[in-house]
N, CA, C and O atoms as a CHARMM CRD file, in Angstrom:
* protein
*
  360
    1    1 UNK  N     85.27600 -14.08200  50.10800 PROA 1      0.00000
    2    1 UNK  CA    84.06000 -14.70200  49.60400 PROA 1      0.00000
    3    1 UNK  C     84.43900 -16.02200  48.94300 PROA 1      0.00000
    4    1 UNK  O     85.34800 -16.07200  48.11500 PROA 1      0.00000
    5    2 UNK  N     83.74500 -17.07200  49.30800 PROA 2      0.00000
    6    2 UNK  CA    84.01200 -18.39100  48.76100 PROA 2      0.00000
    7    2 UNK  C     83.07400 -18.63100  47.59000 PROA 2      0.00000
    8    2 UNK  O     81.85500 -18.61300  47.75800 PROA 2      0.00000
    9    3 UNK  N     83.63300 -18.85600  46.40500 PROA 3      0.00000
   10    3 UNK  CA    82.80900 -18.97800  45.21500 PROA 3      0.00000
   11    3 UNK  C     82.28100 -20.38500  45.00600 PROA 3      0.00000
   12    3 UNK  O     81.26300 -20.55400  44.33400 PROA 3      0.00000
   13    4 UNK  N     82.93000 -21.39700  45.55300 PROA 4      0.00000
   14    4 UNK  CA    82.54200 -22.77300  45.30300 PROA 4      0.00000
   15    4 UNK  C     81.50200 -23.28900  46.28600 PROA 4      0.00000
   16    4 UNK  O     81.14600 -24.46600  46.23100 PROA 4      0.00000
   17    5 UNK  N     81.01000 -22.45700  47.17200 PROA 5      0.00000
   18    5 UNK  CA    80.06300 -22.92100  48.17800 PROA 5      0.00000
   19    5 UNK  C     78.61700 -22.86300  47.70300 PROA 5      0.00000
   20    5 UNK  O     77.70500 -23.13100  48.48500 PROA 5      0.00000
   21    6 UNK  N     78.39000 -22.52000  46.44400 PROA 6      0.00000
   22    6 UNK  CA    77.03400 -22.39600  45.95300 PROA 6      0.00000
   23    6 UNK  C     76.51900 -23.73100  45.45000 PROA 6      0.00000
   24    6 UNK  O     77.29900 -24.64000  45.16700 PROA 6      0.00000
   25    7 UNK  N     75.24300 -23.84300  45.34200 PROA 7      0.00000
   26    7 UNK  CA    74.60800 -25.12800  45.06500 PROA 7      0.00000
   27    7 UNK  C     74.73300 -25.51600  43.60400 PROA 7      0.00000
   28    7 UNK  O     74.78500 -24.66400  42.71700 PROA 7      0.00000
   29    8 UNK  N     74.77900 -26.80800  43.37400 PROA 8      0.00000
   30    8 UNK  CA    74.79700 -27.32800  42.01200 PROA 8      0.00000
   31    8 UNK  C     73.86100 -28.52100  41.96200 PROA 8      0.00000
   32    8 UNK  O     74.29800 -29.65600  41.77100 PROA 8      0.00000
   33    9 UNK  N     72.58500 -28.26500  42.13300 PROA 9      0.00000
   34    9 UNK  CA    71.56900 -29.31300  42.14200 PROA 9      0.00000
   35    9 UNK  C     71.32400 -29.82400  40.72800 PROA 9      0.00000
   36    9 UNK  O     71.04500 -31.00800  40.53600 PROA 9      0.00000
   37   10 UNK  N     71.42500 -28.94500  39.74100 PROA 10     0.00000
   38   10 UNK  CA    71.13200 -29.29900  38.36400 PROA 10     0.00000
   39   10 UNK  C     72.42900 -29.70400  37.66900 PROA 10     0.00000
   40   10 UNK  O     73.42900 -28.99100  37.75500 PROA 10     0.00000
   41   11 UNK  N     72.41700 -30.83900  36.98600 PROA 11     0.00000
   42   11 UNK  CA    73.61900 -31.32100  36.30000 PROA 11     0.00000
   43   11 UNK  C     73.90300 -30.47400  35.05700 PROA 11     0.00000
   44   11 UNK  O     73.06500 -29.68100  34.62900 PROA 11     0.00000
   45   12 UNK  N     75.09000 -30.65500  34.49000 PROA 12     0.00000
   46   12 UNK  CA    75.51500 -29.84200  33.34300 PROA 12     0.00000
   47   12 UNK  C     74.64600 -30.09900  32.11200 PROA 12     0.00000
   48   12 UNK  O     74.33900 -29.16600  31.37000 PROA 12     0.00000
   49   13 UNK  N     74.24300 -31.36700  31.88500 PROA 13     0.00000
   50   13 UNK  CA    73.40000 -31.66900  30.72400 PROA 13     0.00000
   51   13 UNK  C     72.03100 -31.01900  30.85800 PROA 13     0.00000
   52   13 UNK  O     71.47800 -30.51300  29.88200 PROA 13     0.00000
   53   14 UNK  N     71.48500 -31.03300  32.07300 PROA 14     0.00000
   54   14 UNK  CA    70.18300 -30.40300  32.29300 PROA 14     0.00000
   55   14 UNK  C     70.27000 -28.89800  32.11000 PROA 14     0.00000
   56   14 UNK  O     69.30800 -28.27400  31.66200 PROA 14     0.00000
   57   15 UNK  N     71.40900 -28.30500  32.45100 PROA 15     0.00000
   58   15 UNK  CA    71.57200 -26.87100  32.25700 PROA 15     0.00000
   59   15 UNK  C     71.46900 -26.51300  30.78300 PROA 15     0.00000
   60   15 UNK  O     70.84200 -25.51600  30.42700 PROA 15     0.00000
   61   16 UNK  N     72.08000 -27.31900  29.92700 PROA 16     0.00000
   62   16 UNK  CA    72.06300 -27.03500  28.50300 PROA 16     0.00000
   63   16 UNK  C     70.67900 -27.23500  27.90300 PROA 16     0.00000
   64   16 UNK  O     70.29600 -26.50900  26.98600 PROA 16     0.00000
   65   17 UNK  N     69.92200 -28.21000  28.40600 PROA 17     0.00000
   66   17 UNK  CA    68.59800 -28.50700  27.85000 PROA 17     0.00000
   67   17 UNK  C     67.53800 -27.51000  28.30000 PROA 17     0.00000
   68   17 UNK  O     66.75200 -27.03700  27.47800 PROA 17     0.00000
   69   18 UNK  N     67.50100 -27.18700  29.57400 PROA 18     0.00000
   70   18 UNK  CA    66.35100 -26.49500  30.16500 PROA 18     0.00000
   71   18 UNK  C     66.67800 -25.10400  30.68700 PROA 18     0.00000
   72   18 UNK  O     66.26600 -24.75800  31.79400 PROA 18     0.00000
   73   19 UNK  N     67.39100 -24.31300  29.93900 PROA 19     0.00000
   74   19 UNK  CA    67.74500 -22.98200  30.43100 PROA 19     0.00000
   75   19 UNK  C     66.53100 -22.07500  30.60500 PROA 19     0.00000
   76   19 UNK  O     66.59900 -21.10400  31.36000 PROA 19     0.00000
   77   20 UNK  N     65.43800 -22.36500  29.93400 PROA 20     0.00000
   78   20 UNK  CA    64.26200 -21.51800  30.04400 PROA 20     0.00000
   79   20 UNK  C     63.22900 -22.02700  31.02000 PROA 20     0.00000
   80   20 UNK  O     62.20600 -21.37400  31.22700 PROA 20     0.00000
   81   21 UNK  N     63.46900 -23.17800  31.62700 PROA 21     0.00000
   82   21 UNK  CA    62.46700 -23.73700  32.53200 PROA 21     0.00000
   83   21 UNK  C     62.39800 -22.91500  33.81300 PROA 21     0.00000
   84   21 UNK  O     63.35400 -22.23400  34.18600 PROA 21     0.00000
   85   22 UNK  N     61.26800 -22.99100  34.46500 PROA 22     0.00000
   86   22 UNK  CA    61.05500 -22.23800  35.69400 PROA 22     0.00000
   87   22 UNK  C     62.04000 -22.69700  36.76300 PROA 22     0.00000
   88   22 UNK  O     62.58500 -21.87800  37.50300 PROA 22     0.00000
   89   23 UNK  N     62.26700 -24.00700  36.84300 PROA 23     0.00000
   90   23 UNK  CA    63.17200 -24.53400  37.85900 PROA 23     0.00000
   91   23 UNK  C     64.59200 -24.00000  37.66700 PROA 23     0.00000
   92   23 UNK  O     65.25200 -23.62000  38.63400 PROA 23     0.00000
   93   24 UNK  N     65.05700 -23.97200  36.42200 PROA 24     0.00000
   94   24 UNK  CA    66.40900 -23.48000  36.17200 PROA 24     0.00000
   95   24 UNK  C     66.51200 -21.99300  36.49600 PROA 24     0.00000
   96   24 UNK  O     67.51100 -21.55200  37.06400 PROA 24     0.00000
   97   25 UNK  N     65.49200 -21.22200  36.14300 PROA 25     0.00000
   98   25 UNK  CA    65.52600 -19.78900  36.43500 PROA 25     0.00000
   99   25 UNK  C     65.55300 -19.54000  37.93000 PROA 25     0.00000
  100   25 UNK  O     66.29900 -18.68200  38.40300 PROA 25     0.00000
  101   26 UNK  N     64.73400 -20.29400  38.69300 PROA 26     0.00000
  102   26 UNK  CA    64.73200 -20.14100  40.14800 PROA 26     0.00000
  103   26 UNK  C     66.08600 -20.54600  40.71300 PROA 26     0.00000
  104   26 UNK  O     66.59500 -19.90900  41.63500 PROA 26     0.00000
  105   27 UNK  N     66.67200 -21.61300  40.15500 PROA 27     0.00000
  106   27 UNK  CA    67.99300 -22.07500  40.57700 PROA 27     0.00000
  107   27 UNK  C     69.04600 -20.99800  40.35600 PROA 27     0.00000
  108   27 UNK  O     69.85900 -20.73200  41.24200 PROA 27     0.00000
  109   28 UNK  N     69.03700 -20.38300  39.18600 PROA 28     0.00000
  110   28 UNK  CA    70.05000 -19.36100  38.90000 PROA 28     0.00000
  111   28 UNK  C     69.81500 -18.10500  39.74100 PROA 28     0.00000
  112   28 UNK  O     70.77500 -17.48200  40.19300 PROA 28     0.00000
  113   29 UNK  N     68.55800 -17.72500  39.95500 PROA 29     0.00000
  114   29 UNK  CA    68.28300 -16.58300  40.82700 PROA 29     0.00000
  115   29 UNK  C     68.73800 -16.86600  42.25400 PROA 29     0.00000
  116   29 UNK  O     69.25000 -15.97200  42.92900 PROA 29     0.00000
  117   30 UNK  N     68.55800 -18.09700  42.71800 PROA 30     0.00000
  118   30 UNK  CA    68.97400 -18.45400  44.06700 PROA 30     0.00000
  119   30 UNK  C     70.48600 -18.34700  44.20600 PROA 30     0.00000
  120   30 UNK  O     70.98000 -17.87100  45.22900 PROA 30     0.00000
  121   31 UNK  N     71.22500 -18.78300  43.19400 PROA 31     0.00000
  122   31 UNK  CA    72.68500 -18.62400  43.23000 PROA 31     0.00000
  123   31 UNK  C     73.08000 -17.15500  43.27400 PROA 31     0.00000
  124   31 UNK  O     73.97500 -16.77100  44.02700 PROA 31     0.00000
  125   32 UNK  N     72.41000 -16.33000  42.46400 PROA 32     0.00000
  126   32 UNK  CA    72.71600 -14.89900  42.46200 PROA 32     0.00000
  127   32 UNK  C     72.39500 -14.26700  43.81200 PROA 32     0.00000
  128   32 UNK  O     73.14600 -13.42400  44.30200 PROA 32     0.00000
  129   33 UNK  N     71.27600 -14.67700  44.41000 PROA 33     0.00000
  130   33 UNK  CA    70.86400 -14.13500  45.70500 PROA 33     0.00000
  131   33 UNK  C     71.89000 -14.47800  46.77400 PROA 33     0.00000
  132   33 UNK  O     72.26800 -13.62400  47.57600 PROA 33     0.00000
  133   34 UNK  N     72.34000 -15.72800  46.78400 PROA 34     0.00000
  134   34 UNK  CA    73.32300 -16.13300  47.79400 PROA 34     0.00000
  135   34 UNK  C     74.65400 -15.42600  47.59100 PROA 34     0.00000
  136   34 UNK  O     75.32000 -15.06600  48.56200 PROA 34     0.00000
  137   35 UNK  N     75.04800 -15.22200  46.33800 PROA 35     0.00000
  138   35 UNK  CA    76.27900 -14.50200  46.05300 PROA 35     0.00000
  139   35 UNK  C     76.17700 -13.04400  46.50900 PROA 35     0.00000
  140   35 UNK  O     77.10300 -12.51900  47.12700 PROA 35     0.00000
  141   36 UNK  N     75.05700 -12.39700  46.20500 PROA 36     0.00000
  142   36 UNK  CA    74.87300 -11.00000  46.61600 PROA 36     0.00000
  143   36 UNK  C     74.76700 -10.87500  48.13500 PROA 36     0.00000
  144   36 UNK  O     75.27300  -9.91600  48.71700 PROA 36     0.00000
  145   37 UNK  N     74.11400 -11.83700  48.77100 PROA 37     0.00000
  146   37 UNK  CA    73.98500 -11.78400  50.22700 PROA 37     0.00000
  147   37 UNK  C     75.34700 -11.87700  50.89500 PROA 37     0.00000
  148   37 UNK  O     75.61100 -11.16700  51.86500 PROA 37     0.00000
  149   38 UNK  N     76.21400 -12.74400  50.38500 PROA 38     0.00000
  150   38 UNK  CA    77.55200 -12.83600  50.97800 PROA 38     0.00000
  151   38 UNK  C     78.36100 -11.56900  50.68600 PROA 38     0.00000
  152   38 UNK  O     79.17600 -11.15600  51.51200 PROA 38     0.00000
  153   39 UNK  N     78.14800 -10.95700  49.53500 PROA 39     0.00000
  154   39 UNK  CA    78.82100  -9.69700  49.21800 PROA 39     0.00000
  155   39 UNK  C     78.35100  -8.59100  50.16500 PROA 39     0.00000
  156   39 UNK  O     79.15300  -7.78300  50.63500 PROA 39     0.00000
  157   40 UNK  N     77.04600  -8.56300  50.43900 PROA 40     0.00000
  158   40 UNK  CA    76.50400  -7.49500  51.28200 PROA 40     0.00000
  159   40 UNK  C     76.87200  -7.66700  52.75000 PROA 40     0.00000
  160   40 UNK  O     76.79200  -6.70600  53.51500 PROA 40     0.00000
  161   41 UNK  N     77.27600  -8.87200  53.16100 PROA 41     0.00000
  162   41 UNK  CA    77.76800  -9.02500  54.52500 PROA 41     0.00000
  163   41 UNK  C     79.07200  -8.25400  54.71100 PROA 41     0.00000
  164   41 UNK  O     79.33500  -7.72600  55.79100 PROA 41     0.00000
  165   42 UNK  N     79.88300  -8.19100  53.66300 PROA 42     0.00000
  166   42 UNK  CA    81.14600  -7.46400  53.73700 PROA 42     0.00000
  167   42 UNK  C     80.96700  -5.97600  53.45900 PROA 42     0.00000
  168   42 UNK  O     81.62900  -5.14400  54.07900 PROA 42     0.00000
  169   43 UNK  N     80.07600  -5.63700  52.53200 PROA 43     0.00000
  170   43 UNK  CA    79.88800  -4.25800  52.09000 PROA 43     0.00000
  171   43 UNK  C     78.45200  -3.83100  52.38800 PROA 43     0.00000
  172   43 UNK  O     77.58800  -3.87700  51.51200 PROA 43     0.00000
  173   44 UNK  N     78.20900  -3.42400  53.60800 PROA 44     0.00000
  174   44 UNK  CA    76.84200  -3.11900  54.06100 PROA 44     0.00000
  175   44 UNK  C     76.24100  -1.89600  53.37600 PROA 44     0.00000
  176   44 UNK  O     75.02100  -1.81200  53.23400 PROA 44     0.00000
  177   45 UNK  N     77.05500  -0.96800  52.95700 PROA 45     0.00000
  178   45 UNK  CA    76.53000   0.27400  52.38500 PROA 45     0.00000
  179   45 UNK  C     76.51800   0.27500  50.86300 PROA 45     0.00000
  180   45 UNK  O     76.43600   1.33900  50.25000 PROA 45     0.00000
  181   46 UNK  N     76.59800  -0.88300  50.25300 PROA 46     0.00000
  182   46 UNK  CA    76.53900  -0.98500  48.80200 PROA 46     0.00000
  183   46 UNK  C     75.06200  -0.99600  48.39300 PROA 46     0.00000
  184   46 UNK  O     74.46100  -2.05600  48.22100 PROA 46     0.00000
  185   47 UNK  N     74.49900   0.18700  48.24500 PROA 47     0.00000
  186   47 UNK  CA    73.06300   0.31900  48.04000 PROA 47     0.00000
  187   47 UNK  C     72.61100  -0.15800  46.67100 PROA 47     0.00000
  188   47 UNK  O     71.48300  -0.63100  46.53200 PROA 47     0.00000
  189   48 UNK  N     73.45200  -0.04900  45.66400 PROA 48     0.00000
  190   48 UNK  CA    73.05300  -0.53000  44.34800 PROA 48     0.00000
  191   48 UNK  C     72.96000  -2.05600  44.33500 PROA 48     0.00000
  192   48 UNK  O     72.10500  -2.61900  43.65200 PROA 48     0.00000
  193   49 UNK  N     73.82600  -2.72100  45.07900 PROA 49     0.00000
  194   49 UNK  CA    73.72500  -4.17700  45.18500 PROA 49     0.00000
  195   49 UNK  C     72.50000  -4.57400  46.00400 PROA 49     0.00000
  196   49 UNK  O     71.87500  -5.59900  45.72900 PROA 49     0.00000
  197   50 UNK  N     72.15500  -3.77300  47.00400 PROA 50     0.00000
  198   50 UNK  CA    70.93800  -4.04700  47.78300 PROA 50     0.00000
  199   50 UNK  C     69.71100  -3.94800  46.89000 PROA 50     0.00000
  200   50 UNK  O     68.79500  -4.76500  46.99200 PROA 50     0.00000
  201   51 UNK  N     69.69100  -2.95300  46.01900 PROA 51     0.00000
  202   51 UNK  CA    68.56900  -2.78900  45.10400 PROA 51     0.00000
  203   51 UNK  C     68.49500  -3.96400  44.13200 PROA 51     0.00000
  204   51 UNK  O     67.41200  -4.48300  43.86200 PROA 51     0.00000
  205   52 UNK  N     69.64300  -4.38100  43.60800 PROA 52     0.00000
  206   52 UNK  CA    69.67600  -5.52900  42.72000 PROA 52     0.00000
  207   52 UNK  C     69.20000  -6.79300  43.41100 PROA 52     0.00000
  208   52 UNK  O     68.50100  -7.60700  42.80800 PROA 52     0.00000
  209   53 UNK  N     69.57100  -6.96300  44.67000 PROA 53     0.00000
  210   53 UNK  CA    69.12400  -8.12000  45.43600 PROA 53     0.00000
  211   53 UNK  C     67.61500  -8.11800  45.59900 PROA 53     0.00000
  212   53 UNK  O     66.97100  -9.15600  45.45300 PROA 53     0.00000
  213   54 UNK  N     67.04700  -6.95600  45.90200 PROA 54     0.00000
  214   54 UNK  CA    65.58600  -6.87200  46.04600 PROA 54     0.00000
  215   54 UNK  C     64.87200  -7.18000  44.74000 PROA 54     0.00000
  216   54 UNK  O     63.81900  -7.81800  44.74500 PROA 54     0.00000
  217   55 UNK  N     65.43600  -6.73300  43.62000 PROA 55     0.00000
  218   55 UNK  CA    64.82500  -7.01600  42.31700 PROA 55     0.00000
  219   55 UNK  C     64.86100  -8.51200  42.00700 PROA 55     0.00000
  220   55 UNK  O     63.87200  -9.07400  41.53600 PROA 55     0.00000
  221   56 UNK  N     65.99400  -9.15300  42.26900 PROA 56     0.00000
  222   56 UNK  CA    66.10900 -10.58100  42.00500 PROA 56     0.00000
  223   56 UNK  C     65.19600 -11.38000  42.93800 PROA 56     0.00000
  224   56 UNK  O     64.60800 -12.37800  42.52200 PROA 56     0.00000
  225   57 UNK  N     65.07700 -10.95000  44.18700 PROA 57     0.00000
  226   57 UNK  CA    64.16400 -11.61900  45.11800 PROA 57     0.00000
  227   57 UNK  C     62.72500 -11.54500  44.62500 PROA 57     0.00000
  228   57 UNK  O     61.97500 -12.51600  44.73200 PROA 57     0.00000
  229   58 UNK  N     62.34200 -10.39300  44.08500 PROA 58     0.00000
  230   58 UNK  CA    60.98600 -10.24200  43.55800 PROA 58     0.00000
  231   58 UNK  C     60.74000 -11.12000  42.34700 PROA 58     0.00000
  232   58 UNK  O     59.67300 -11.71900  42.21500 PROA 58     0.00000
  233   59 UNK  N     61.73400 -11.19900  41.45400 PROA 59     0.00000
  234   59 UNK  CA    61.58800 -12.06100  40.28000 PROA 59     0.00000
  235   59 UNK  C     61.44700 -13.51900  40.69500 PROA 59     0.00000
  236   59 UNK  O     60.60300 -14.24300  40.16800 PROA 59     0.00000
  237   60 UNK  N     62.29000 -13.95200  41.65800 PROA 60     0.00000
  238   60 UNK  CA    62.22100 -15.34300  42.10500 PROA 60     0.00000
  239   60 UNK  C     60.88700 -15.61800  42.78200 PROA 60     0.00000
  240   60 UNK  O     60.31100 -16.69200  42.60900 PROA 60     0.00000
  241   61 UNK  N     60.39400 -14.65600  43.54900 PROA 61     0.00000
  242   61 UNK  CA    59.11600 -14.83100  44.22700 PROA 61     0.00000
  243   61 UNK  C     57.97300 -14.97300  43.22000 PROA 61     0.00000
  244   61 UNK  O     57.07900 -15.79700  43.41100 PROA 61     0.00000
  245   62 UNK  N     57.99800 -14.17500  42.15100 PROA 62     0.00000
  246   62 UNK  CA    56.96300 -14.28300  41.12900 PROA 62     0.00000
  247   62 UNK  C     57.02700 -15.62000  40.40300 PROA 62     0.00000
  248   62 UNK  O     55.99200 -16.22400  40.12300 PROA 62     0.00000
  249   63 UNK  N     58.23500 -16.08700  40.09500 PROA 63     0.00000
  250   63 UNK  CA    58.38000 -17.38700  39.44000 PROA 63     0.00000
  251   63 UNK  C     57.89800 -18.52100  40.34300 PROA 63     0.00000
  252   63 UNK  O     57.24800 -19.45500  39.87500 PROA 63     0.00000
  253   64 UNK  N     58.21300 -18.44200  41.63000 PROA 64     0.00000
  254   64 UNK  CA    57.76500 -19.48900  42.55300 PROA 64     0.00000
  255   64 UNK  C     56.24900 -19.46900  42.71300 PROA 64     0.00000
  256   64 UNK  O     55.62600 -20.52200  42.85300 PROA 64     0.00000
  257   65 UNK  N     55.65200 -18.28300  42.69300 PROA 65     0.00000
  258   65 UNK  CA    54.19600 -18.19600  42.77600 PROA 65     0.00000
  259   65 UNK  C     53.55600 -18.82200  41.53500 PROA 65     0.00000
  260   65 UNK  O     52.54400 -19.51600  41.63100 PROA 65     0.00000
  261   66 UNK  N     54.15100 -18.57200  40.38300 PROA 66     0.00000
  262   66 UNK  CA    53.65900 -19.16600  39.14200 PROA 66     0.00000
  263   66 UNK  C     53.77200 -20.68500  39.19500 PROA 66     0.00000
  264   66 UNK  O     52.83400 -21.39200  38.82700 PROA 66     0.00000
  265   67 UNK  N     54.90700 -21.18400  39.64900 PROA 67     0.00000
  266   67 UNK  CA    55.12300 -22.62600  39.71500 PROA 67     0.00000
  267   67 UNK  C     54.17500 -23.27400  40.71500 PROA 67     0.00000
  268   67 UNK  O     53.70300 -24.38700  40.48300 PROA 67     0.00000
  269   68 UNK  N     53.88800 -22.59900  41.82200 PROA 68     0.00000
  270   68 UNK  CA    52.97500 -23.18300  42.80500 PROA 68     0.00000
  271   68 UNK  C     51.54400 -23.24900  42.27400 PROA 68     0.00000
  272   68 UNK  O     50.78300 -24.14100  42.65200 PROA 68     0.00000
  273   69 UNK  N     51.17600 -22.31200  41.40400 PROA 69     0.00000
  274   69 UNK  CA    49.84500 -22.36600  40.78900 PROA 69     0.00000
  275   69 UNK  C     49.75600 -23.48200  39.76700 PROA 69     0.00000
  276   69 UNK  O     48.73700 -24.16600  39.67300 PROA 69     0.00000
  277   70 UNK  N     50.83400 -23.66800  38.99200 PROA 70     0.00000
  278   70 UNK  CA    50.83700 -24.63600  37.89900 PROA 70     0.00000
  279   70 UNK  C     51.00200 -26.06400  38.40800 PROA 70     0.00000
  280   70 UNK  O     50.23000 -26.94600  38.03200 PROA 70     0.00000
  281   71 UNK  N     52.00000 -26.30200  39.25800 PROA 71     0.00000
  282   71 UNK  CA    52.31500 -27.66400  39.67100 PROA 71     0.00000
  283   71 UNK  C     52.85500 -27.66000  41.09900 PROA 71     0.00000
  284   71 UNK  O     54.01200 -27.30200  41.32100 PROA 71     0.00000
  285   72 UNK  N     52.03300 -28.05300  42.06200 PROA 72     0.00000
  286   72 UNK  CA    52.41500 -28.03900  43.47100 PROA 72     0.00000
  287   72 UNK  C     53.54400 -29.02000  43.78400 PROA 72     0.00000
  288   72 UNK  O     54.39000 -28.74000  44.63200 PROA 72     0.00000
  289   73 UNK  N     53.56000 -30.16900  43.10400 PROA 73     0.00000
  290   73 UNK  CA    54.57000 -31.19200  43.38600 PROA 73     0.00000
  291   73 UNK  C     55.96100 -30.68400  43.00900 PROA 73     0.00000
  292   73 UNK  O     56.90000 -30.78800  43.79900 PROA 73     0.00000
  293   74 UNK  N     56.09100 -30.13400  41.79800 PROA 74     0.00000
  294   74 UNK  CA    57.37700 -29.59400  41.36500 PROA 74     0.00000
  295   74 UNK  C     57.80900 -28.43400  42.25800 PROA 74     0.00000
  296   74 UNK  O     58.99600 -28.27300  42.54000 PROA 74     0.00000
  297   75 UNK  N     56.84400 -27.62700  42.70200 PROA 75     0.00000
  298   75 UNK  CA    57.12800 -26.49800  43.58400 PROA 75     0.00000
  299   75 UNK  C     57.71900 -26.98600  44.90400 PROA 75     0.00000
  300   75 UNK  O     58.73500 -26.46100  45.35900 PROA 75     0.00000
  301   76 UNK  N     57.09300 -27.98000  45.51800 PROA 76     0.00000
  302   76 UNK  CA    57.58100 -28.48900  46.80100 PROA 76     0.00000
  303   76 UNK  C     58.93900 -29.16100  46.66300 PROA 76     0.00000
  304   76 UNK  O     59.78500 -29.02700  47.54700 PROA 76     0.00000
  305   77 UNK  N     59.16200 -29.88300  45.56500 PROA 77     0.00000
  306   77 UNK  CA    60.47200 -30.50900  45.33300 PROA 77     0.00000
  307   77 UNK  C     61.56300 -29.45500  45.19400 PROA 77     0.00000
  308   77 UNK  O     62.64800 -29.59800  45.75700 PROA 77     0.00000
  309   78 UNK  N     61.27300 -28.40300  44.44800 PROA 78     0.00000
  310   78 UNK  CA    62.25600 -27.34800  44.22700 PROA 78     0.00000
  311   78 UNK  C     62.55800 -26.60900  45.52100 PROA 78     0.00000
  312   78 UNK  O     63.71400 -26.28600  45.79700 PROA 78     0.00000
  313   79 UNK  N     61.53200 -26.34000  46.31400 PROA 79     0.00000
  314   79 UNK  CA    61.73900 -25.66500  47.58700 PROA 79     0.00000
  315   79 UNK  C     62.61300 -26.50900  48.51300 PROA 79     0.00000
  316   79 UNK  O     63.45600 -25.97800  49.23600 PROA 79     0.00000
  317   80 UNK  N     62.40900 -27.81400  48.48500 PROA 80     0.00000
  318   80 UNK  CA    63.21400 -28.70400  49.30800 PROA 80     0.00000
  319   80 UNK  C     64.65600 -28.80200  48.83100 PROA 80     0.00000
  320   80 UNK  O     65.58200 -28.81100  49.64200 PROA 80     0.00000
  321   81 UNK  N     64.84800 -28.87500  47.50900 PROA 81     0.00000
  322   81 UNK  CA    66.20000 -28.99400  46.96300 PROA 81     0.00000
  323   81 UNK  C     67.02600 -27.74100  47.20900 PROA 81     0.00000
  324   81 UNK  O     68.20400 -27.82800  47.55500 PROA 81     0.00000
  325   82 UNK  N     66.41600 -26.58600  47.03300 PROA 82     0.00000
  326   82 UNK  CA    67.15100 -25.33400  47.15900 PROA 82     0.00000
  327   82 UNK  C     67.17900 -24.80200  48.57900 PROA 82     0.00000
  328   82 UNK  O     67.84900 -23.80700  48.85300 PROA 82     0.00000
  329   83 UNK  N     66.46300 -25.44700  49.48400 PROA 83     0.00000
  330   83 UNK  CA    66.40500 -25.04800  50.89000 PROA 83     0.00000
  331   83 UNK  C     65.92100 -23.60400  51.03000 PROA 83     0.00000
  332   83 UNK  O     66.56800 -22.76500  51.65700 PROA 83     0.00000
  333   84 UNK  N     64.76000 -23.34800  50.42300 PROA 84     0.00000
  334   84 UNK  CA    64.13500 -22.02900  50.46400 PROA 84     0.00000
  335   84 UNK  C     62.91600 -22.13100  51.36800 PROA 84     0.00000
  336   84 UNK  O     62.18600 -23.12100  51.33600 PROA 84     0.00000
  337   85 UNK  N     62.70800 -21.10700  52.16700 PROA 85     0.00000
  338   85 UNK  CA    61.52500 -21.08300  53.02400 PROA 85     0.00000
  339   85 UNK  C     60.29800 -20.71200  52.21300 PROA 85     0.00000
  340   85 UNK  O     60.40200 -20.04500  51.18400 PROA 85     0.00000
  341   86 UNK  N     59.13500 -21.14600  52.67800 PROA 86     0.00000
  342   86 UNK  CA    57.88600 -20.75300  52.02900 PROA 86     0.00000
  343   86 UNK  C     57.62900 -19.28300  52.32100 PROA 86     0.00000
  344   86 UNK  O     57.87600 -18.82000  53.43500 PROA 86     0.00000
  345   87 UNK  N     57.13100 -18.53900  51.32700 PROA 87     0.00000
  346   87 UNK  CA    56.86800 -17.11700  51.55600 PROA 87     0.00000
  347   87 UNK  C     55.69700 -16.92200  52.50400 PROA 87     0.00000
  348   87 UNK  O     54.77800 -17.73900  52.56100 PROA 87     0.00000
  349   88 UNK  N     55.74900 -15.83100  53.24000 PROA 88     0.00000
  350   88 UNK  CA    54.66200 -15.52100  54.16200 PROA 88     0.00000
  351   88 UNK  C     53.45000 -15.05500  53.37200 PROA 88     0.00000
  352   88 UNK  O     53.58200 -14.31300  52.39900 PROA 88     0.00000
  353   89 UNK  N     52.27900 -15.48900  53.79000 PROA 89     0.00000
  354   89 UNK  CA    51.04700 -15.04700  53.13400 PROA 89     0.00000
  355   89 UNK  C     50.40200 -13.97600  53.98200 PROA 89     0.00000
  356   89 UNK  O     50.51000 -13.98200  55.20800 PROA 89     0.00000
  357   90 UNK  N     49.74400 -13.07700  53.32900 PROA 90     0.00000
  358   90 UNK  CA    49.09400 -11.97500  54.05800 PROA 90     0.00000
  359   90 UNK  C     47.68000 -12.29700  54.39300 PROA 90     0.00000
  360   90 UNK  O     46.99000 -11.48100  55.00400 PROA 90     0.00000
């Protein structure tokens, strides 16, 4: 597993200032998701990690839904920076 291949869109100063912002939380969840996904490629039967991945995906989805309601421009910028697909609507 390569640890340095994860994204660093947010600079170090911004990390210290905005740890509670929606963008930073989505950024950190995205890093965790990518790390868990690469782990699960090697360990397919690690069910507790699969459960953790599903929980983090749900949290990120709720935060993105909140951000899209509040500010569409910031939502689209964040989706573009993190290279995340738009969620399917029912």
